[in-house]
C-alpha positions in Angstrom: 0.0 0.0 0.0 1.3 3.4 -1.0 2.3 5.5 2.1 0.1 8.5 2.8 2.3 11.4 1.8 0.4 13.9 4.0 1.7 12.0 7.0 5.3 13.0 6.1 6.4 16.1 7.9 6.8 19.2 5.8 6.7 22.9 6.5 6.8 23.8 2.8 3.3 24.5 1.5 4.5 24.2 -2.0 5.3 20.5 -1.3 1.7 19.7 -0.3 0.0 17.2 -2.5 -3.6 16.0 -3.1 -3.5 13.3 -0.4 -4.1 16.1 2.1 -7.4 17.2 0.5 -8.4 13.6 -0.3 -8.4 12.6 3.3 -9.5 15.9 5.0 -11.7 17.3 2.2 -11.7 20.5 0.2 -13.2 23.0 2.6 -16.9 23.7 1.9 -18.0 24.6 5.4 -17.6 28.3 6.2 -17.7 29.1 9.9 -18.6 32.8 9.5 -21.8 31.8 11.2 -22.0 29.3 14.1 -24.6 27.9 14.3 -25.7 28.0 10.6 -29.1 29.6 9.6 -30.6 26.1 9.3 -30.7 26.1 13.1 -32.4 29.5 13.5 -35.8 29.2 15.0 -39.0 31.4 14.6 -39.4 31.5 18.4 -36.7 34.1 18.1 -38.9 37.0 17.0 -38.9 40.7 16.9 -39.5 41.0 20.6 -36.4 38.9 21.4 -34.5 41.1 19.0 -35.7 44.3 20.7 -34.8 42.9 24.1 -31.2 42.5 23.0 -31.2 45.9 21.5 -32.4 47.2 24.9 -29.4 45.4 26.6 -27.1 47.1 24.2 -28.7 50.5 24.8 -28.5 50.2 28.5 -24.8 49.6 28.3 -24.9 45.8 28.9 -23.3 45.4 25.4 -21.0 48.1 24.1 -19.3 46.8 20.9 -18.6 48.7 17.7 -21.2 48.5 15.0 -21.1 47.1 11.5 -23.9 47.4 8.9 -24.9 44.9 6.3 -27.2 46.1 3.5 -28.8 43.5 1.2 -29.6 44.4 -2.5 -31.3 41.3 -3.8 -31.7 42.2 -7.5 -29.7 40.7 -10.4 -30.0 41.5 -14.1 -29.6 37.8 -14.9 -29.5 34.4 -13.1 -26.1 32.8 -12.4 -26.7 29.1 -12.1 -24.0 28.6 -9.4 -25.7 31.1 -7.1 -26.6 30.3 -3.5 -27.7 33.8 -2.5 -31.2 35.2 -1.9 -31.7 37.0 -5.2 -34.5 38.5 -7.4 -33.8 38.4 -11.1 -35.5 41.5 -12.5 -34.7 44.8 -14.4 -38.1 46.3 -13.4 -37.1 49.8 -12.3 -40.4 50.3 -10.4 -39.9 47.1 -8.4 -36.3 48.1 -7.5 -37.4 51.7 -6.6 -40.2 50.3 -4.4 -37.7 48.0 -2.6 -35.3 50.9 -2.0 -38.1 53.0 -0.5 -38.7 50.4 2.1 -35.0 49.8 2.6 -34.5 53.6 3.3 -37.4 53.3 5.8 -35.6 50.4 7.5 -32.4 52.3 7.7 -34.3 55.1 9.6 -36.1 52.5 11.7 -33.0 50.7 12.8 -31.1 54.0 13.2 -33.4 55.2 15.9 -32.2 52.4 18.1 -28.6 53.4 17.8 -28.6 57.1 18.6 -25.4 58.2 20.4 -24.1 54.7 19.9 -20.4 53.8 19.2 -19.4 54.6 15.7 -20.0 52.3 12.7 -16.6 50.9 11.6 -17.8 48.7 8.7 -20.5 48.7 6.0 -21.0 45.9 3.6 -23.3 46.2 0.5 -24.0 42.6 -0.7 -26.4 40.9 -2.9 -27.7 39.9 -5.3 -25.9 42.6 -7.2 -25.5 46.0 -5.5 -24.1 47.6 -8.7 -27.4 46.9 -10.5 -28.4 50.2 -8.8 -27.9 53.6 -10.4 -25.4 56.0 -8.8 -28.1 58.2 -7.3 -29.8 55.2 -5.7 -26.6 54.0 -4.0 -25.9 57.6 -3.0 -29.3 58.0 -1.4 -28.7 54.8 0.6 -25.3 56.0 1.9 -26.7 59.5 2.7 -29.5 58.0 4.8 -27.0 55.7 6.6 -24.9 58.8 7.4 -28.0 60.6 8.7 -28.9 57.9 11.2 -25.6 56.3 12.1 -22.2 57.6 13.2 -19.6 56.5 10.7 -15.9 56.5 11.4 -13.8 58.4 8.9 -11.3 55.6 8.6 -13.9 52.8 8.4 -14.1 50.0 5.9 -17.1 50.5 3.5 -17.4 47.6 1.1 -19.5 46.9 -2.0 -19.8 43.8 -4.1 -19.2 44.7 -7.8 -20.3 42.9 -11.0 -17.9 44.3 -13.5 -20.4 43.6 -16.3 -22.7 46.3 -14.9 -20.2 49.2 -14.7 -21.3 50.9 -17.9 -23.7 53.2 -15.8 -21.2 53.5 -12.9 -17.5 54.1 -12.4 -15.2 53.2 -9.6 -14.6 56.9 -9.1 -18.3 57.4 -8.6 -18.5 54.6 -6.1 -15.5 56.1 -4.3 -17.2 59.5 -4.2 -20.4 57.9 -2.8 -18.3 56.6 0.1 -17.1 53.1 -0.7 -13.5 52.3 -0.2 -13.4 48.5 -0.5 -14.2 46.9 -3.9 -15.1 43.2 -4.0 -15.1 42.0 -7.6 -16.6 38.7 -8.6 -14.5 36.8 -11.2 -15.4 33.1 -11.2 -13.5 31.9 -14.4 -12.6 33.5 -17.7 -13.1 30.4 -19.8 -16.2 30.8 -22.1 -17.4 27.2 -21.7 -17.3 27.6 -17.9 -19.1 30.9 -18.2 -21.8 29.5 -20.5 -22.4 26.5 -18.2 -23.0 28.9 -15.2 -24.9 31.5 -17.3 -22.4 34.3 -16.5 -20.6 35.7 -19.5 -17.9 38.1 -18.3 -15.0 39.2 -20.3 -11.4 39.5 -19.2 -11.3 43.1 -20.1 -14.4 44.0 -18.0 -12.9 42.3 -14.9 -9.3 43.5 -15.3 -10.4 47.0 -16.1 -12.6 47.1 -13.0 -9.6 46.1 -10.8 -7.4 48.7 -12.4 -10.0 51.4 -12.2 -10.7 50.7 -8.5 -7.0 51.1 -7.8 -6.8 54.3 -9.8 -9.9 55.6 -7.9 -8.1 55.2 -4.6 -9.9 52.2 -3.1 -7.9 51.1 0.0 -8.7 47.4 -0.7 -9.5 45.6 -3.9 -10.5 42.0 -3.5 -11.0 39.5 -6.4 -13.2 36.4 -5.7 -12.9 33.2 -7.8 -14.6 29.8 -7.5 -13.1 26.4 -8.2 -15.0 23.3 -8.9 -17.4 24.9 -11.5 -18.8 22.9 -14.4 -16.5 22.4 -17.3 -13.6 23.9 -15.3 -10.2 22.3 -15.5 -6.9 22.9 -13.7 -5.5 24.6 -16.8 -8.5 26.9 -17.2 -8.5 28.0 -13.5 -4.7 28.5 -13.7 -5.1 30.8 -16.6 -7.8 32.9 -14.9 -5.8 33.1 -11.6 -2.7 34.1 -13.5 -4.5 37.0 -15.1 -5.9 38.1 -11.8 -2.5 37.9 -10.1 -1.2 40.0 -12.9 -3.8 42.7 -12.0 -2.4 42.6 -8.4 -5.5 43.0 -6.2 -4.8 43.4 -2.5 -6.7 40.2 -1.7 -7.8 37.1 -3.6 -10.4 34.8 -2.2 -11.1 31.3 -3.7 -14.4 29.6 -2.9 -15.0 25.9 -3.2 -18.2 25.5 -5.3 -20.8 23.7 -3.2 -23.3 21.9 -5.5 -26.6 21.7 -3.5 -29.4 21.7 -6.1 -32.0 20.4 -3.6 -31.4 23.6 -1.6 -30.6 26.2 -4.2 -33.0 26.2 -7.3 -30.6 28.0 -9.7 -28.1 25.1 -9.4 -30.6 22.7 -10.9 -29.7 24.2 -14.3 -26.2 22.7 -14.0 -25.5 19.3 -15.4 -24.0 17.1 -12.7 -21.9 15.3 -15.4 -20.0 18.5 -16.2 -18.8 19.1 -12.6 -15.1 18.2 -12.1 -14.4 15.2 -9.9 -12.7 15.2 -6.5 -9.3 14.5 -7.9 -9.5 17.5 -10.3 -10.8 19.8 -7.5 -7.9 18.8 -5.3 -5.5 19.5 -8.1 -7.1 22.9 -8.6 -6.6 23.8 -5.0 -3.0 22.7 -5.1 -2.4 24.8 -8.1 -3.9 27.9 -6.7 -1.8 27.5 -3.5 1.3 27.3 -5.6 0.4 30.2 -7.9 -0.5 32.5 -5.1 2.4 31.7 -2.8 4.9 32.0 -5.6 3.4 35.4 -6.5 4.1 36.6 -3.0 0.6 36.4 -1.5 0.2 35.4 2.1 -2.3 32.7 3.1 -4.7 34.3 5.7 -6.9 31.2 6.0 -10.1 29.7 4.6 -8.8 30.0 1.0 -8.2 33.8 1.5 -4.9 35.3 0.4 -3.5 38.8 0.8 -0.5 40.8 -0.3 2.1 41.1 2.5 1.4 44.8 3.0 -2.4 44.4 3.1 -4.3 45.2 6.3 -5.3 41.5 6.8 -1.7 40.3 6.6 -0.7 43.0 9.1 -3.6 42.1 11.4 -2.6 38.4 11.2 1.0 39.2 12.1 -0.1 41.4 15.0 -2.6 38.8 16.4 -5.7 41.0 15.9 -7.4 39.2 13.0 -11.1 38.6 13.3 -13.4 36.3 11.4 -17.1 37.0 11.3 -20.2 37.4 9.2 -18.4 39.1 6.3 -15.3 37.0 6.5 -11.9 38.1 7.7 -11.5 41.6 9.1 -8.8 43.7 10.7 -11.5 45.3 12.9 -12.5 43.8 16.3 -15.7 41.8 16.9 -18.8 44.0 16.4 -22.6 43.9 16.5 -23.9 43.5 13.0 -27.1 45.4 12.0 -28.7 43.6 9.0 -30.9 45.6 6.7 -32.8 44.4 3.7 -34.6 41.2 2.8 -33.1 38.0 4.1 -30.1 39.9 5.7 -28.4 38.2 8.7 -27.1 40.2 11.7 -26.0 39.7 15.3 -26.5 41.6 18.5 -24.4 40.2 21.5 -24.8 36.4 21.7 -27.6 36.3 19.2 -28.0 35.8 15.4 -31.1 36.9 13.5 -32.4 37.0 9.9 -34.8 39.3 8.2 -37.9 38.1 6.3 -37.0 36.5 3.0 -40.3 37.3 1.4 -40.8 40.8 0.0 -44.5 41.0 1.0 -43.7 40.1 4.6 -40.7 42.3 4.7 -42.8 45.3 3.4 -45.5 44.5 5.9 -43.2 44.7 8.9 -41.7 48.0 7.7 -45.2 49.4 7.1 -45.9 48.7 10.7 -42.7 50.3 11.9 -41.4 46.9 13.2 -37.9 45.5 12.5 -38.5 42.7 9.9 -37.1 39.8 12.0 -38.1 36.4 10.7 -36.1 34.0 12.9 -32.9 33.8 14.9 -31.2 32.1 17.8 -29.8 33.0 21.2 -26.5 31.2 21.4 -26.1 28.8 24.4 -23.0 28.8 26.6 -21.8 25.8 24.6 -22.3 27.6 21.3 -20.3 30.6 22.5 -17.5 28.3 23.7 -17.3 26.4 20.5 -17.5 29.6 18.4 -14.6 31.0 20.4 -12.6 27.9 19.8 -13.1 28.1 16.0 -12.3 31.8 16.1 -8.9 31.1 17.8 -8.1 28.4 15.3 -9.1 30.3 12.2 -7.6 33.6 13.1 -4.6 32.9 15.3 -3.7 29.3 14.6 -3.4 28.6 18.3 -5.9 27.5 20.9 -4.7 28.0 24.5 -6.6 25.9 27.0 -6.0 28.2 29.9 -7.5 31.2 28.1 -10.7 29.2 27.4 -10.8 27.9 31.0 -10.4 31.4 32.5 -13.0 33.0 30.2 -15.6 30.3 30.2 -15.0 28.6 33.6 -14.5 25.1 32.1 -11.9 22.4 32.4 -10.9 22.3 28.8 -9.5 18.8 28.4 -12.6 17.3 30.2 -15.1 19.4 28.3 -13.5 18.5 24.9 -12.3 15.0 25.7 -14.0 13.6 22.6 -12.8 16.3 20.3 -9.2 16.0 21.5 -9.2 12.3 20.8 -10.4 13.0 17.2 -7.6 15.6 16.8 -5.0 13.0 17.2 -5.4 12.0 13.6 -5.0 15.6 12.5 -1.8 15.7 14.6 -0.5 12.6 13.0 -1.1 14.2 9.6 1.0 17.2 10.6 -2.0 19.6 10.6 -1.7 20.5 14.3 0.6 20.1 17.2 -1.1 19.1 20.4 0.2 19.1 24.0 -1.2 19.6 27.5 -1.6 23.4 27.1 -2.6 24.2 23.6 -3.5 23.2 20.0 -1.3 24.9 17.4 -2.3 24.8 13.7 0.6 24.3 11.3 0.8 26.1 8.0 -0.3 22.9 6.3 -3.2 22.7 8.7 -4.4 26.2 7.8 -5.1 24.9 4.3 -7.8 22.6 5.7 -8.8 24.6 8.8 -12.5 23.9 8.1 -11.8 20.2 8.7 -10.2 21.0 12.1 -13.1 23.3 13.1 -15.6 20.5 12.1 -14.3 18.5 15.0 -15.7 21.1 17.4 -19.0 21.5 15.5 -21.6 20.0 17.8 -24.5 20.6 15.4 -22.7 18.7 12.7 -21.8 15.9 15.1 -25.4 15.5 16.2 -26.6 15.5 12.6 -24.2 12.7 11.7 -25.2 10.7 14.7 -28.9 11.0 13.7 -28.0 9.9 10.2 -26.0 6.9 11.5 -28.9 6.0 13.8 -31.4 6.3 10.9 -29.2 4.1 8.7 -28.9 1.5 11.6 -32.7 1.1 12.1 
């Protein structure tokens, strides 16, 4: 039997091979949220949300604020999409939604008068750049009227470079955005046709260059590997072009094919999806290309240039991982605005209504449009902190957890520590009586390490095993 090469010690990421991903999986679980929205409950209603807002207002919770604004509209349907989107070019429909969104900004803003300043704003979708410049400007103006924004904050917008004919990066910068998140996916035409997203190299590379010229402090390019008709060579070509454009950050997502959950994905032919071996080779290639180009691996398939704010925060031990991914800013309360948007106040997570009619109805009644949520248990908070430490700092110190949460770590996580022995044997972590340290190789599959501490996933697997048994 051929020896498992991932069991051989190595500190050189360029020497990693596909055995690592074959045994530990190509990360598809993203722990920005723990627990996931599937575990939110409708018993968490608007009254629960307002109770936690009251705790914050009384001073019980005093953390910085972040705002998430959801723009659900898209001009066309991308088959790979897993977001809550509305495919429409109906200007009246969009204007009506924006009217209600402005009302929600005012509604939410009244709860945060004289509150600590907003350090981050994130416009996501859907496609925020489907809006006209005056519409985006109106939203940002209303946010400034009702929230206190820091001058040096991070104000991000997701950008579809195909829709920049009516906008420019300079206009977005003038409106107040300073972080551009540009979707790329893949430049190959057969891949683009299979996912129903035709996007030229020129449009994408021009958008990156224009964002830099406009003075955006961060330009991030986002690619996906594992798409239909995608090959190692095609992805390598696309990534090479993006590296040549020199964005500050490059994020690669593993395509998660879930047609039973996301209807657009039912348009994709399963036979066209690359197999596990090819996906593993894709990830190996992207690692090699990015490290050789001088990018630093932050974690969770996220890379940054050495001078970027994330790389600096990583070196200084102040990196954070939350609802919008990696951040150089400390943990904050997230105020979610717009249909289906997810936010957090203290130890809670909540989601707005996903149906336009119900969303409009709540705003009409001057009620925050909360649909469901969850109050995290003590166990949830402990496990989320464990994952944060591993994802952001690559070290989990038992004493720190024991002091903060009043637990005996090795007893509390006896089962998990036993499971981690295989990860230690594979060279993904080092484990002793005081701490778990993630190796550079382990950071490549950090999601697999975090899964060990995911109690919801463990319970789900146990139920499946029991069902199969009976």
